[in-house]
C-alpha positions as CSV (number, residue, x, y, z in Angstrom):
1,M,154.6,98.7,157.3
2,S,151.1,98.0,155.4
3,A,150.4,100.1,152.3
4,L,147.4,101.4,154.4
5,R,149.8,103.3,157.0
6,P,151.7,106.4,157.2
7,S,155.0,106.4,158.9
8,A,154.5,105.5,163.0
9,L,155.8,108.8,164.0
10,Y,153.5,110.8,161.4
11,Q,150.6,108.6,162.6
12,R,151.5,108.8,166.3
13,L,151.3,112.6,165.9
14,F,148.0,112.5,164.3
15,T,146.5,110.4,166.7
16,L,147.6,112.6,169.4
17,A,146.0,115.5,167.8
18,G,142.8,113.4,166.7
19,A,142.3,112.8,170.5
20,A,142.7,116.3,171.5
21,V,140.1,117.6,168.8
22,L,137.5,114.9,169.6
23,A,137.9,115.3,173.5
24,L,137.2,119.0,173.1
25,S,134.7,119.2,170.5
26,L,132.6,115.9,171.4
27,H,132.7,116.5,174.9
28,S,133.2,120.1,175.5
29,V,135.0,119.4,178.8
30,S,138.0,116.8,178.6
31,D,138.0,115.8,182.1
32,A,134.1,115.1,182.5
33,A,133.2,112.5,185.1
34,P,132.3,109.2,183.8
35,A,128.6,108.5,182.8
36,S,126.4,107.1,185.8
37,G,122.8,106.5,186.8
38,E,119.8,105.4,184.2
39,P,120.8,104.9,180.7
40,V,120.0,107.0,177.9
41,F,118.8,104.1,174.9
42,F,119.0,104.1,171.1
43,G,117.3,101.4,169.1
44,V,119.1,99.4,166.4
45,S,117.3,97.5,163.6
46,G,119.7,95.4,161.8
47,P,121.2,91.9,160.8
48,L,122.3,89.8,163.5
49,T,121.7,86.3,161.6
50,G,121.0,85.6,157.8
51,P,122.9,86.5,154.8
52,N,124.1,90.0,156.3
53,A,125.0,89.0,159.6
54,Q,128.8,89.9,159.3
55,Y,127.4,93.6,159.1
56,G,125.7,93.7,162.1
57,A,129.0,92.3,163.7
58,Q,130.6,95.1,162.3
59,W,128.5,97.7,163.6
60,K,128.6,96.5,167.1
61,A,132.2,96.9,167.0
62,G,131.7,100.4,165.7
63,F,128.7,101.2,168.4
64,D,130.9,99.8,171.2
65,L,134.0,101.7,170.5
66,A,132.1,105.0,170.3
67,L,130.0,104.3,173.6
68,D,133.6,103.6,175.3
69,E,134.5,107.2,174.5
70,I,131.1,108.7,174.9
71,N,130.5,107.4,178.5
72,S,133.8,107.7,179.6
73,Q,133.5,111.6,179.2
74,G,130.1,111.9,180.6
75,G,127.6,110.3,178.3
76,I,124.4,112.0,177.6
77,N,124.3,114.7,180.2
78,G,125.7,112.6,182.6
79,H,123.8,109.5,182.0
80,P,125.4,106.6,180.1
81,L,124.4,105.8,176.4
82,Q,123.4,102.2,175.6
83,Y,121.7,100.4,172.6
84,V,119.1,97.8,172.2
85,F,119.8,95.5,169.2
86,E,117.0,93.8,167.5
87,D,117.8,91.4,164.7
88,S,115.9,92.0,161.5
89,Q,118.0,90.1,159.2
90,S,117.7,93.1,157.1
91,D,114.1,91.5,156.0
92,P,111.5,94.3,155.6
93,R,108.7,92.2,157.3
94,Q,110.8,91.9,160.3
95,A,112.2,95.5,160.4
96,V,108.4,96.8,160.3
97,G,107.6,94.7,163.8
98,I,111.1,96.0,165.3
99,A,109.7,99.5,164.0
100,Q,106.6,98.9,166.3
101,K,108.3,97.3,169.1
102,F,110.6,100.7,169.3
103,V,108.0,103.3,168.9
104,D,106.2,101.3,172.0
105,D,109.2,101.5,174.0
106,K,109.7,104.7,175.5
107,R,113.1,104.5,176.5
108,I,114.3,104.4,172.8
109,L,114.7,108.1,171.8
110,I,116.1,107.1,168.4
111,E,116.6,104.1,166.1
112,L,119.5,103.5,163.9
113,G,119.2,101.3,161.0
114,D,118.4,99.1,158.9
115,F,121.3,98.0,157.1
116,L,119.6,97.7,153.9
117,S,117.3,100.4,152.3
118,P,114.5,98.0,151.6
119,A,114.1,97.2,155.1
120,S,114.8,100.8,156.3
121,M,112.0,102.1,153.8
122,A,109.5,99.5,154.7
123,A,109.9,100.7,158.7
124,S,109.9,104.4,157.8
125,P,106.4,105.2,157.7
126,I,106.0,103.6,161.3
127,Y,108.6,105.8,162.7
128,Q,107.4,108.7,161.0
129,R,103.7,108.5,162.1
130,A,105.1,108.0,165.8
131,G,107.7,110.7,165.7
132,L,110.9,108.5,166.5
133,V,114.1,109.8,164.3
134,Q,115.2,106.8,162.2
135,L,118.7,107.2,161.4
136,G,119.4,105.3,158.2
137,F,123.1,105.5,158.5
138,T,124.0,102.9,155.8
139,N,120.7,103.7,153.4
140,S,122.0,105.5,150.4
141,H,118.7,104.6,148.3
142,P,118.2,108.2,146.9
143,D,114.4,108.2,148.1
144,F,115.3,106.9,151.9
145,T,114.8,110.6,153.2
146,K,111.7,111.4,151.4
147,G,109.7,108.9,154.0
148,G,109.2,112.4,156.2
149,D,111.0,114.7,158.7
150,F,112.0,112.2,161.1
151,I,113.6,110.2,158.5
152,W,117.6,111.2,158.4
153,S,120.7,109.6,157.1
154,P,124.4,110.5,157.4
155,S,125.1,108.0,154.4
156,V,125.9,109.5,150.7
157,S,123.0,109.4,148.4
158,Q,123.8,106.9,145.5
159,S,122.6,110.3,143.2
160,D,126.3,111.3,144.6
161,A,128.0,108.1,144.7
162,Q,127.3,106.5,141.7
163,P,128.9,109.7,139.4
164,L,132.0,109.3,141.7
165,L,132.2,105.5,140.5
166,A,131.6,106.5,136.8
167,D,134.4,109.2,136.8
168,L,136.5,106.4,138.5
169,A,135.8,104.2,135.6
170,V,136.0,106.9,132.9
171,K,139.2,108.2,134.1
172,Q,140.8,104.5,133.9
173,G,140.1,104.9,130.1
174,F,136.8,102.5,130.2
175,K,134.3,103.4,127.5
176,R,132.4,100.3,127.0
177,I,130.9,98.9,130.3
178,A,128.9,96.0,131.6
179,V,127.3,96.3,134.8
180,L,126.6,93.6,137.3
181,F,123.8,94.7,140.0
182,Q,122.2,93.4,142.9
183,N,118.9,93.1,141.5
184,T,117.1,95.0,144.8
185,D,115.8,98.5,145.3
186,W,119.3,99.6,146.3
187,G,121.1,97.8,143.5
188,R,118.6,99.2,140.5
189,A,118.6,102.5,141.9
190,S,122.4,102.7,141.9
191,K,122.4,101.1,138.4
192,D,120.2,104.0,137.1
193,V,121.9,106.6,138.2
194,F,125.5,104.9,137.1
195,V,124.2,104.6,133.7
196,K,123.1,108.1,133.6
197,A,126.4,109.3,134.7
198,A,128.6,107.5,132.6
199,A,126.7,108.4,129.7
200,A,127.3,111.8,130.7
201,R,131.1,111.2,130.5
202,G,131.2,109.7,127.5
203,A,130.8,105.8,128.2
204,Q,128.7,103.5,127.0
205,V,126.9,100.7,129.3
206,V,126.4,98.0,126.8
207,A,125.3,95.4,129.1
208,A,123.2,95.6,132.5
209,E,122.8,92.3,134.3
210,G,120.9,92.3,137.5
211,Y,121.2,89.1,140.1
212,Q,119.5,88.2,143.2
213,P,121.2,88.7,146.6
214,T,121.1,85.2,147.4
215,D,122.7,83.8,144.2
216,K,126.0,81.7,144.4
217,D,126.7,80.9,140.8
218,F,127.6,84.0,138.5
219,R,128.9,82.6,135.7
220,A,125.8,82.5,133.2
221,T,125.8,86.2,134.0
222,L,129.4,86.8,133.5
223,L,129.2,85.3,130.3
224,R,126.1,87.2,129.0
225,A,128.0,90.6,130.2
226,R,131.1,89.5,128.4
227,D,129.5,88.5,125.0
228,A,128.4,92.3,124.8
229,H,132.5,93.2,124.1
230,P,132.9,95.5,127.3
231,D,136.4,96.5,128.0
232,A,135.6,96.5,131.8
233,F,133.0,95.5,134.4
234,V,131.5,97.4,137.1
235,L,129.9,95.6,140.1
236,I,127.2,97.3,142.3
237,S,127.6,94.6,144.9
238,Y,128.7,94.1,148.5
239,Y,132.1,92.5,149.4
240,S,130.6,89.1,149.8
241,D,128.9,88.7,146.5
242,G,131.5,91.2,144.9
243,A,134.2,88.8,145.8
244,Q,132.5,85.7,144.4
245,I,131.8,87.6,141.2
246,A,135.4,88.3,140.6
247,R,136.3,84.9,141.9
248,Q,134.1,83.0,139.3
249,A,135.1,85.7,136.4
250,R,138.6,84.7,136.9
251,T,138.0,80.8,137.0
252,S,135.8,81.4,133.8
253,G,139.0,82.9,131.7
254,I,137.5,86.3,132.0
255,T,140.3,88.8,132.6
256,L,138.3,92.1,132.2
257,P,139.3,94.8,134.5
258,I,136.6,95.1,137.7
259,V,135.6,98.5,139.0
260,A,133.3,98.0,142.0
261,A,130.9,100.2,144.0
262,S,132.3,101.4,147.5
263,S,130.1,99.1,149.2
264,V,132.8,96.4,148.4
265,Y,135.3,98.3,150.5
266,S,136.4,96.1,153.2
267,P,139.4,93.4,154.4
268,K,136.9,90.9,154.0
269,F,136.9,91.5,150.2
270,M,140.3,90.1,150.0
271,E,139.7,87.3,152.4
272,L,136.8,86.0,150.1
273,G,138.3,87.1,146.7
274,G,142.0,85.9,147.2
275,D,144.0,86.4,144.3
276,A,141.0,87.1,141.7
277,V,140.4,90.6,143.5
278,N,143.9,92.0,142.9
279,G,143.7,95.0,140.7
280,V,140.1,95.7,141.6
281,T,139.6,99.5,141.9
282,T,137.0,101.4,144.0
283,N,136.2,104.7,145.7
284,T,135.6,105.0,149.6
285,S,134.7,107.9,151.8
286,F,136.6,105.8,154.6
287,F,140.5,104.7,154.4
288,P,142.6,104.0,157.6
289,G,145.5,105.6,155.9
290,D,144.0,109.1,155.6
291,P,146.0,111.3,157.9
292,S,143.1,113.3,159.5
293,P,142.8,113.7,163.0
294,E,139.6,112.3,163.1
295,V,140.3,109.1,161.3
296,Q,143.5,108.4,162.8
297,H,142.0,108.9,166.4
298,F,139.2,106.3,165.5
299,V,141.7,103.9,163.7
300,H,143.9,103.9,166.8
301,G,141.1,103.5,169.0
302,F,139.7,100.5,167.2
303,E,143.1,98.8,166.9
304,A,143.5,99.0,170.3
305,K,140.2,97.6,171.1
306,Y,140.0,95.0,168.7
307,H,143.5,94.2,167.4
308,H,142.7,94.7,163.6
309,Q,142.1,97.8,161.2
310,P,138.4,98.8,160.8
311,D,136.5,99.1,157.6
312,A,134.0,101.3,156.2
313,F,131.2,99.7,157.9
314,N,132.8,100.1,161.4
315,A,133.4,103.8,160.6
316,F,129.7,104.2,159.8
317,A,128.4,102.8,163.1
318,Y,130.6,104.8,164.8
319,D,130.0,108.0,163.2
320,A,126.2,107.3,163.6
321,T,126.6,106.6,167.3
322,V,128.4,110.3,167.5
323,I,125.7,111.9,165.6
324,A,123.1,110.5,167.7
325,A,124.8,111.5,170.9
326,Y,125.2,115.1,169.9
327,A,121.4,115.0,168.9
328,L,120.5,113.4,172.4
329,R,122.3,115.9,174.4
330,S,120.3,118.8,172.8
331,G,117.1,117.0,172.9
332,G,117.3,114.8,176.0
333,T,114.3,112.3,176.4
334,D,112.0,114.2,174.2
335,R,111.8,112.6,170.7
336,R,110.6,115.4,168.9
337,A,113.6,117.6,170.4
338,V,116.1,115.0,169.2
339,R,114.6,115.4,165.7
340,D,114.6,119.1,165.8
341,A,118.2,119.1,167.3
342,L,119.6,117.5,163.7
343,P,119.5,120.4,161.5
344,K,120.9,122.6,163.9
345,L,124.1,120.2,164.4
346,H,127.2,121.9,162.4
347,N,130.7,120.3,162.2
348,V,130.1,117.5,164.2
349,P,133.5,115.6,164.1
350,S,132.9,112.7,161.5
351,V,135.4,110.0,160.4
352,V,133.4,109.7,157.2
353,F,132.9,113.4,156.9
354,G,135.5,115.1,158.4
355,K,132.9,117.8,159.8
356,A,129.4,116.5,159.6
357,T,126.7,118.9,158.9
358,F,123.0,118.2,157.8
359,D,121.2,119.8,155.1
360,P,117.9,120.2,156.3
361,A,116.0,120.0,153.0
362,T,117.1,116.7,152.2
363,R,117.9,115.6,155.8
364,R,121.3,114.1,154.6
365,V,124.8,115.1,155.5
366,I,126.2,117.9,153.3
367,G,129.4,116.9,151.2
368,V,131.0,114.2,149.6
369,K,134.5,112.4,150.5
370,S,136.0,110.2,148.1
371,V,139.1,108.3,147.9
372,N,140.1,106.0,144.8
373,L,141.9,102.6,145.8
374,V,143.2,99.6,144.3
375,V,143.6,96.2,145.5
376,E,147.5,95.3,145.2
377,N,148.9,92.1,146.5
378,G,145.7,91.5,148.7
379,Q,145.8,94.9,150.4
380,W,143.8,97.9,149.5
381,T,146.0,100.8,148.5
382,L,145.7,104.5,147.1
383,L,145.1,104.6,143.3
384,G,148.2,106.5,142.1
385,S,150.0,106.3,138.7
386,K,148.4,103.2,137.3
387,P,148.3,103.8,133.3
388,A,144.7,104.1,131.8
389,A,143.4,101.2,129.7
390,Q,144.0,101.2,125.8
């Protein structure tokens, strides 16, 4: 058995329980007829090509699994739920054009995306003025939902996520930390929160080195950070750049421990990083080994459809589709009513949160679920009794 999995019997019991829980709570009537007739649409702005294309592909897998379940159980008040996915390459200029296209298309009742916060935030004023909900489900920038009352997110804000990363680093005994961060709005905001959180926990950030998302050679950045004499690196990265940083650190003779933001959490981090990422620690709000019914229902459904385990980005997309379906069932074909439904949703079954309820003031889901993980022998596993650094 993989380190990610409970025993087969244990997992099977939770799968059956999860299916029952979600069938009853998501669809109200477990024997509802499959959806038919004219479809109900949501729009997606995200990367299908370009440097972030892999995330768009992961989103589609999560969307499609959720739609299989939703439409087999009656869809949106009897109508099938479908989506229109426009390729933005996560470029703010393209996201703005897509936003205008979606607000002009009266079929689109709610929008999901974009992948990167800068792209989403560039488009937010268009959605806000038109009265079309923008559900930025991977948008953790603390300012994202400040764009207006039609701007919502089931993503944990970096204001909450980075203190958890600081906890993870400090609990491993790291007191002098070098931070390498993507030099984007998301990366800079995350770095600033992390620096304050680390200081509050008695640690010092002795170096903070930014890099561009398109960078491929990190060796000079790594050497500058090493020369500040840290006892660990913290990476505020995605899995593709994070894996390359780890590889280049090891080939440059840098053996310092690495703690990484939850955005690296994916099997692809090990595919890209190889042996260099063994020992990297992170935290995540989604872990396939979580025995909760919601998670095990999702994991088994995903494995049956795609024949491999899901990662966090699959889970985020699946969750966002379920939340959108709840809002559409209440709001129907009225965009403003869809917006009005979101603060009234309580305890929506959620892979990421367990149960999702929005805070009307922040327009984010209440609560943070976090699991600490480490890469061991090329696999993510629970961080257990690993001794603290000296």
